[in-house]
C-alpha positions in Angstrom: 229.1 285.0 55.4 230.3 283.6 52.4 233.9 283.0 51.9 235.6 284.4 48.5 239.0 282.8 48.2 240.9 284.2 45.3 242.9 282.1 42.8 245.6 279.7 44.2 244.2 280.5 47.7 246.9 283.5 47.8 246.3 285.9 49.6 244.0 283.6 51.7 240.7 285.4 52.0 238.8 282.7 54.3 237.0 283.9 57.4 239.6 282.0 59.5 242.7 283.8 58.0 240.8 287.4 58.0 239.9 286.7 61.6 243.6 285.9 62.3 244.8 289.0 60.9 242.1 291.1 62.9 243.7 289.6 66.2 247.4 290.2 64.9 246.8 293.7 64.2 244.6 294.5 67.3 247.9 293.8 69.5 249.5 296.9 68.5 246.3 299.4 68.3 246.5 300.7 71.7 250.2 301.3 71.2 249.2 303.1 68.0 246.8 305.2 69.7 249.0 306.2 73.0 252.0 306.8 70.9 250.7 307.9 67.2 253.0 306.8 64.2 252.6 305.4 60.8 251.6 301.9 61.5 254.7 300.4 59.5 254.6 297.0 61.4 250.8 296.4 60.4 251.9 297.3 56.7 254.6 294.8 56.8 252.0 291.8 58.1 249.7 292.9 55.2 252.9 292.8 52.7 253.4 289.2 54.4 250.0 288.4 53.7 250.0 289.4 50.0 247.3 292.1 50.5 248.6 295.2 49.3 248.2 294.7 45.9 244.7 293.2 46.4 243.1 295.3 43.8 245.6 295.3 41.3 244.9 293.6 37.6 245.7 289.9 37.8 247.4 290.6 34.6 249.8 292.8 36.6 250.6 290.2 39.3 247.7 291.5 41.5 244.6 289.7 43.1 242.1 291.4 40.8 239.7 291.9 43.6 236.5 293.8 43.3 234.4 295.4 46.0 233.2 292.2 47.8 236.6 290.8 48.5 238.6 294.1 49.3 235.9 295.3 51.7 236.2 292.3 53.6 239.7 292.5 54.0 239.3 296.3 55.0 236.6 295.2 57.7 238.9 292.7 59.1 242.0 295.3 59.0 239.4 297.8 60.7 238.3 295.8 63.4 242.0 295.2 64.5 243.3 298.6 63.6 241.4 301.2 62.0 244.0 303.6 60.8 245.9 301.0 58.9 242.6 300.5 57.1 241.9 303.9 56.1 245.6 304.1 54.5 245.2 300.8 52.9 241.8 301.8 51.3 243.6 304.6 49.4 246.0 302.2 47.7 243.0 299.8 46.9 241.0 302.5 45.5 243.9 303.8 43.5 244.3 300.6 41.6 240.6 299.9 41.4 240.4 303.1 39.3 239.7 302.3 35.9 240.9 305.7 34.5 244.1 304.8 35.4 244.4 302.3 32.2 242.8 304.8 30.1 244.3 308.1 31.0 247.8 307.5 32.3 251.0 306.6 30.6 250.9 302.9 31.0 254.6 302.5 32.0 254.1 304.6 35.1 250.9 303.1 36.2 252.5 299.4 35.7 255.4 300.9 38.0 253.2 301.7 40.8 250.9 298.3 40.5 254.0 296.1 40.4 255.5 297.6 43.6 252.0 297.4 45.3 251.9 293.8 44.6 255.4 293.5 45.8 254.3 294.8 49.1 255.2 298.5 48.6 253.7 301.1 46.4 251.3 302.7 49.0 249.8 305.8 47.5 247.8 308.5 49.0 245.9 311.4 47.2 246.6 314.8 48.9 243.5 317.2 48.1 242.6 319.2 51.3 244.1 322.7 51.7 244.1 325.0 54.2 241.9 327.4 52.5 240.0 325.6 49.9 239.1 322.6 52.3 237.9 319.8 50.6 237.5 320.0 46.8 234.3 317.9 46.9 232.7 321.4 47.8 233.9 322.9 44.7 237.0 325.5 44.0 240.5 325.1 42.6 243.4 324.3 44.8 246.1 326.8 45.6 248.7 324.1 45.2 250.4 325.2 41.7 252.5 323.1 39.1 254.9 325.5 37.3 256.4 324.3 34.1 260.1 323.7 34.0 262.7 322.6 31.5 262.5 319.1 33.1 258.9 318.5 33.7 256.9 320.8 36.7 257.7 322.8 40.1 255.3 322.0 42.5 254.7 324.5 45.5 251.6 324.5 48.0 250.1 323.1 51.2 248.2 319.8 51.8 246.5 319.2 55.2 244.7 315.9 56.4 247.4 314.1 54.3 246.4 310.5 55.4 249.5 308.2 55.6 251.9 311.3 54.8 255.1 309.9 56.6 254.7 306.2 55.7 253.6 306.4 51.9 255.8 305.4 49.1 253.9 307.9 46.6 252.3 311.2 46.9 249.3 312.1 44.4 249.0 315.6 44.3 245.9 317.5 43.1 247.0 320.9 41.9 246.6 323.4 39.2 249.0 324.3 36.3 250.4 327.8 36.0 249.3 327.7 32.3 247.0 329.8 30.3 244.2 328.3 30.1 245.1 326.2 33.5 244.6 322.6 33.9 243.9 320.4 37.0 244.9 317.1 37.8 247.3 314.6 39.8 251.1 314.7 40.1 253.0 311.7 41.3 255.5 312.7 43.7 258.0 310.5 45.5 258.3 311.5 49.4 262.2 311.9 49.2 261.9 314.5 46.6 263.5 317.9 47.3 261.3 320.6 48.9 259.0 318.6 51.1 258.3 319.1 54.6 256.1 317.0 56.7 254.6 319.3 59.3 253.7 316.8 62.4 250.3 318.8 63.2 247.7 315.6 63.3 246.5 315.7 66.8 243.0 314.4 66.7 240.4 312.7 68.7 241.0 309.3 67.0 242.5 307.6 64.2 245.7 308.8 65.3 247.9 306.6 63.6 246.8 307.8 60.1 249.4 310.4 60.6 247.4 312.9 58.6 249.8 315.9 58.8 250.2 318.8 56.9 252.6 318.3 53.9 254.3 321.4 52.3 255.8 321.4 48.9 258.2 324.1 47.9 259.4 324.1 44.3 259.3 320.4 44.4 260.6 318.9 41.1 258.3 316.5 39.2 259.1 314.8 36.1 256.9 315.7 33.2 255.9 312.0 32.9 254.8 312.1 36.3 252.1 314.6 35.7 249.7 311.9 35.0 246.2 313.3 34.6 245.8 316.8 33.6 242.6 318.3 32.1 240.7 321.4 31.9 238.7 321.8 35.1 235.3 321.6 33.6 236.5 318.1 32.5 236.6 317.1 36.0 233.1 318.0 36.6 230.6 314.7 37.0 228.5 314.1 34.2 225.4 311.8 33.6 226.6 308.5 32.5 230.4 309.0 34.0 231.8 305.9 36.0 231.0 305.9 39.4 233.3 303.4 41.0 235.4 306.1 42.5 232.0 307.5 44.8 231.5 303.6 45.3 235.0 303.0 46.7 234.9 305.9 49.0 231.7 305.4 50.5 231.6 301.7 50.8 235.2 301.7 52.2 234.3 304.4 54.7 231.3 302.7 55.8 233.3 299.5 56.1 236.0 300.7 58.2 233.8 302.4 61.0 231.6 299.2 60.8 234.7 297.5 61.9 235.4 299.7 64.6 231.8 299.0 66.1 232.2 295.4 65.5 235.4 295.4 67.8 233.5 297.4 70.2 230.9 295.0 70.4 233.0 292.0 70.5 234.9 293.6 73.7 231.4 294.6 75.1 230.1 291.0 74.9 233.1 289.7 76.8 232.8 292.5 79.4 229.3 291.9 79.8 229.8 288.1 80.4 232.8 288.4 82.7 231.1 291.5 84.9 229.4 289.6 88.0 228.4 292.5 90.3 228.0 291.2 94.1 224.6 292.6 94.5 223.4 290.7 91.4 225.3 287.4 91.8 225.4 286.7 88.0 226.8 288.0 84.7 225.5 291.3 83.4 224.7 289.5 80.4 221.8 287.7 82.0 219.7 290.6 82.4 217.0 291.2 80.0 217.7 295.1 80.0 221.2 294.3 78.9 220.2 291.7 76.5 217.6 293.8 74.9 220.2 297.0 74.4 222.8 294.3 73.0 220.2 293.0 70.6 219.7 296.7 69.3 223.5 296.8 68.7 223.2 293.3 66.8 220.4 295.0 64.6 222.3 298.3 63.7 225.1 296.1 62.8 223.1 293.6 60.9 221.6 296.4 59.0 225.2 298.0 58.2 226.0 294.5 56.8 223.1 294.1 54.5 223.5 297.6 53.1 227.6 297.4 52.7 227.1 293.9 51.3 224.3 294.5 49.0 225.7 297.5 47.5 229.3 295.7 47.0 227.7 292.8 45.1 225.7 295.1 42.9 228.9 297.0 41.9 230.9 293.8 41.3 228.0 292.6 39.1 228.1 295.9 37.3 224.5 296.6 38.3 223.7 300.6 38.9 224.7 301.9 42.1 224.3 305.6 42.2 226.8 308.0 43.9 223.6 309.3 45.9 222.8 305.7 46.9 226.2 304.7 48.2 226.7 308.0 49.8 223.3 307.4 51.7 224.7 304.0 52.8 228.1 305.4 54.3 225.9 308.0 56.0 223.4 305.3 57.4 226.1 302.8 58.3 228.5 305.4 60.1 225.4 306.6 62.0 224.7 303.2 63.1 228.4 302.4 64.0 228.4 305.3 66.4 225.0 304.4 67.8 226.3 300.8 68.2 229.3 302.2 70.3 227.3 304.3 72.2 224.9 301.8 73.5 228.1 300.2 74.6 229.0 303.0 76.8 225.3 303.2 78.4 225.7 299.6 79.3 229.2 299.9 80.9 229.2 303.0 82.6 232.5 304.3 84.0 234.6 301.3 82.6 233.6 302.2 79.1 235.2 305.5 79.1 238.2 304.4 81.2 241.7 304.4 79.0 242.2 300.9 80.5 239.6 299.6 78.3 239.5 299.7 74.5 235.8 301.0 74.5 237.1 304.5 74.9 239.6 304.2 72.1 236.5 302.7 69.6 234.4 305.5 70.8 236.9 308.1 69.7 237.8 306.3 66.6 234.0 305.8 65.6 233.4 309.5 65.9 236.0 310.3 63.1 233.6 308.9 60.9 231.8 312.0 60.7 234.4 314.2 58.8 234.8 312.2 55.9 233.6 313.8 52.4 230.9 313.8 51.4 229.4 315.0 54.8 226.1 314.4 55.8 224.5 317.7 54.5 225.8 317.2 51.1 224.6 313.4 51.2 221.2 314.2 52.3 220.4 317.4 50.3 221.8 315.4 47.1 219.5 312.4 48.3 216.5 314.7 48.8 216.8 316.2 45.7 217.1 313.1 43.6 213.9 311.8 45.6 211.9 314.8 44.7 213.1 314.8 41.2 214.9 318.0 41.0 
């Protein structure tokens, strides 16, 4: 894989540096899984390495990274500890989005950007609600902002709020109480009044994402922090719209779970070479059947790398990459990642599902790839319609 190093070699994005980062983050992966909490120690490491503000514009002191470099970092982080990568991805995509420069108050955006460059400024967009589900499938949020003399008062509930207890900013998707109403983002500091984090995230995997419920009750939001309000119809995608948000979501999710599968693959290689059953008198890795299955894993991961890297390079070059195409890449890469880990379980038997070995954790984590929007039915129907010319 080619090495891409940013100006002045800081942050260091060499393969050696990223491999070292993976190993350092992997030290705490089991602990975060067994004792779920926000991975603060990992973000201290990322801040030390100058990686939080990687996608912030160079003019604001950031790395100015595009898809290729940012995805290489996310892949290395995910291979070490994937919950950290999922939280980091939200900040990367946030600063890579072009509308921040066009629609936001410049001073507000620059404040967040400079915080990220300084190693803070983690931001997460909270969109999913108990009744609505994900807005990707349509509908208005119940979370409502009421106009006040000093700005807005925000009330509502958000679920699956990735990074909840460790973020520096919440970007909350809500509607206004105006007539006609507007829809958009309200920036909220986590220490604002009227916020309760309900610790209900207790999932199969990705446990350190701390994706808890966040409840807002008359939470004050200064007028300047209602950063992007539009009529609902203005949020509907139109032909010719910028598709970078779709690209970031799809390619980052694909990269993160591919990273999980690569961690599983590396552990499996070590296990198969070390395990020497008495009746065989040689390592399992010497068996043609094992080599064949491992070759299948290698093929799945090679396919992922080619798909993700090709799309990333095209996006960085400004070539057309449609939402349908990148969502198909996400769907295929996630399916390949799951299958790659499943093959590992087939080769290991009981040791593969023992909590003493990391393969069991990798399998639980990689299965979580299925829940990210847009989900398989939406992706495949869209691709089918596009292919049929509908």
